[in-house]
C-alpha positions in Angstrom: 3.2 -16.2 12.0 3.4 -13.5 8.8 1.4 -10.4 9.3 -1.8 -10.7 7.6 -1.0 -7.5 5.6 2.0 -9.0 3.9 0.5 -12.1 3.1 -2.8 -11.9 1.4 -2.7 -15.9 1.3 -4.2 -15.4 4.9 -6.8 -12.9 4.8 -9.8 -15.8 4.9 -12.3 -15.2 7.7 -11.1 -18.1 9.6 -7.8 -16.4 10.0 -9.2 -12.8 10.5 -11.7 -13.8 13.6 -8.9 -14.5 16.1 -6.9 -11.2 15.3 -7.0 -8.1 17.2 -9.3 -5.4 15.9 -6.4 -3.1 15.6 -4.7 -5.7 13.2 -8.2 -5.9 11.2 -8.6 -2.3 11.2 -5.2 -1.9 9.8 -5.6 -4.4 7.2 -9.1 -2.8 6.2 -7.3 0.8 5.8 -4.5 -0.9 3.9 -6.9 -2.4 1.4 -8.9 0.6 0.9 -5.8 2.4 0.0 -4.8 -0.3 -2.4 -8.2 0.0 -4.1 -7.7 3.8 -4.5 -4.3 3.4 -5.9 -5.3 0.5 -8.5 -8.3 2.6 -9.3 -6.2 5.1 -10.6 -4.0 2.8 -12.4 -7.0 1.8 -14.4 -8.2 5.5 -14.8 -4.7 6.3 -16.4 -4.8 3.2 -18.6 -8.2 4.1 -19.8 -7.0 7.5 -20.3 -4.1 6.3 -22.3 -6.3 4.0 -24.5 -8.6 7.0 -24.9 -5.7 9.2 -26.4 -4.0 6.5 -28.3 -7.4 5.0 -29.6 -5.9 1.6 -28.6 -9.1 0.4 -27.8 -9.8 -0.2 -31.3 -7.4 -3.1 -31.3 -9.6 -4.8 -29.0 -12.8 -4.1 -31.1 -14.2 -1.4 -29.0 -15.6 2.1 -29.9 -14.1 3.7 -26.8 -11.7 3.4 -23.9 -15.0 2.9 -21.6 -16.4 0.3 -24.1 -13.2 -1.6 -23.5 -13.5 -1.2 -20.0 -16.8 -2.8 -19.8 -16.3 -5.4 -22.4 -12.6 -6.4 -21.9 -12.4 -5.5 -18.2 -15.7 -6.2 -16.9 -16.3 -3.1 -15.4 -19.5 -1.1 -15.0 -19.4 2.0 -17.5 -20.1 4.2 -14.5 -17.3 3.1 -12.6 -14.7 3.4 -15.7 -15.7 6.7 -16.4 -15.1 7.4 -12.7 -11.6 6.2 -12.6 -10.9 7.9 -16.1 -12.1 11.1 -14.8 -10.3 11.0 -11.7 -7.4 10.0 -13.2 -7.7 13.0 -15.5 -8.4 15.4 -12.9 -5.4 14.3 -10.8 -3.1 15.4 -13.7 -3.1 19.0 -12.2 -3.4 18.2 -8.5 -0.1 16.9 -7.4 -0.7 16.6 -3.8 -4.1 14.9 -4.2 -2.2 12.4 -6.7 0.3 11.5 -4.2 -2.2 10.8 -1.7 -4.1 8.5 -4.2 -1.1 6.7 -5.3 0.2 5.9 -1.6 -3.3 4.9 -0.8 -3.8 7.4 1.8 -7.2 8.5 0.5 -10.3 6.4 0.2 -11.5 6.3 -3.4 -14.9 7.4 -2.4 -13.7 10.9 -1.0 -11.1 11.2 -3.4 -13.8 10.9 -6.2 -16.1 13.5 -4.8 -13.1 16.0 -4.0 -11.7 16.0 -7.6 -14.7 17.6 -8.8 -14.1 20.7 -7.1 -10.4 21.1 -6.2 -8.1 23.2 -7.7 -4.1 23.4 -7.3 -4.7 26.2 -4.9 -7.3 24.4 -2.8 -6.3 21.0 -3.0 -4.0 21.0 0.3 -7.2 22.3 2.2 -9.6 19.5 0.5 -6.6 16.8 1.8 -7.0 17.8 5.4 -10.7 17.8 5.2 -10.6 14.4 4.0 -8.5 13.2 6.9 -10.9 14.9 9.2 -14.3 14.1 7.8 -16.5 11.2 6.6 -17.4 10.6 3.2 -21.2 11.9 3.8 -19.6 15.3 5.3 -17.3 15.5 2.2 -20.1 14.8 -0.1 -22.3 17.6 1.6 -19.5 20.0 1.5 -18.7 19.5 -2.1 -22.4 19.9 -3.1 -22.3 23.3 -1.7 -18.9 24.5 -2.9 -18.2 26.1 -6.4 -15.3 24.5 -8.3 -11.7 25.9 -7.2 -13.3 27.3 -3.9 -13.2 26.2 -0.3 -16.2 25.3 1.7 -17.8 28.1 3.0 -16.8 30.7 0.3 -19.5 32.8 -1.2 -20.9 31.9 -4.5 -21.8 35.0 -6.1 -23.9 33.1 -8.7 -25.7 30.8 -6.4 -24.5 27.8 -8.7 -23.6 25.3 -5.8 -26.7 25.2 -4.0 -29.1 24.9 -7.0 -30.7 22.1 -8.5 -31.8 21.6 -12.2 -34.8 19.2 -13.1 -35.2 18.3 -16.8 -38.5 16.2 -17.8 -39.6 15.3 -21.0 -43.2 16.1 -21.1 -46.0 15.9 -23.7 -47.6 19.7 -24.8 -50.9 18.5 -23.0 -49.3 17.6 -19.4 -46.8 20.8 -19.8 -49.9 22.8 -20.4 -51.3 21.3 -17.4 -48.1 21.9 -15.2 -48.0 25.4 -16.7 -51.7 26.2 -15.4 -51.0 24.7 -12.1 
């Protein structure tokens, strides 16, 4: 029998159930890596469409509109793919990890928000040793281009901004409270 990883026709539940948990784990990890590398390809295609305005040939107003209308993607996911592809242009180590499928998409999507060419090696190591939730917390508390735990002199990384549209009457009540 061929390995299930090299023969996707056999990836049905009835063929997975008799396999060892190690084989299923290997298939799952390989699949997550494949998703990451293909999302990067989609992001690069959207960047190319954005720069060349080729989306207009499909009757669309932007690359994201093209992704939603023609590819059937949710606009938020299309924007994330394009943003990650754009950020990776200056991050060669993270790019290679993404291209080889060695980085889960969720972690990559978060890490490129704060990684710089000087810090990407560190973030790559962190991604291998920490869960998505742990990475998410570290990202939230780290300024762009810094490492987790570095001091943020302007305290930008821990602040939260809340914007609300209020009528003048409600604003007055809130002000008095």
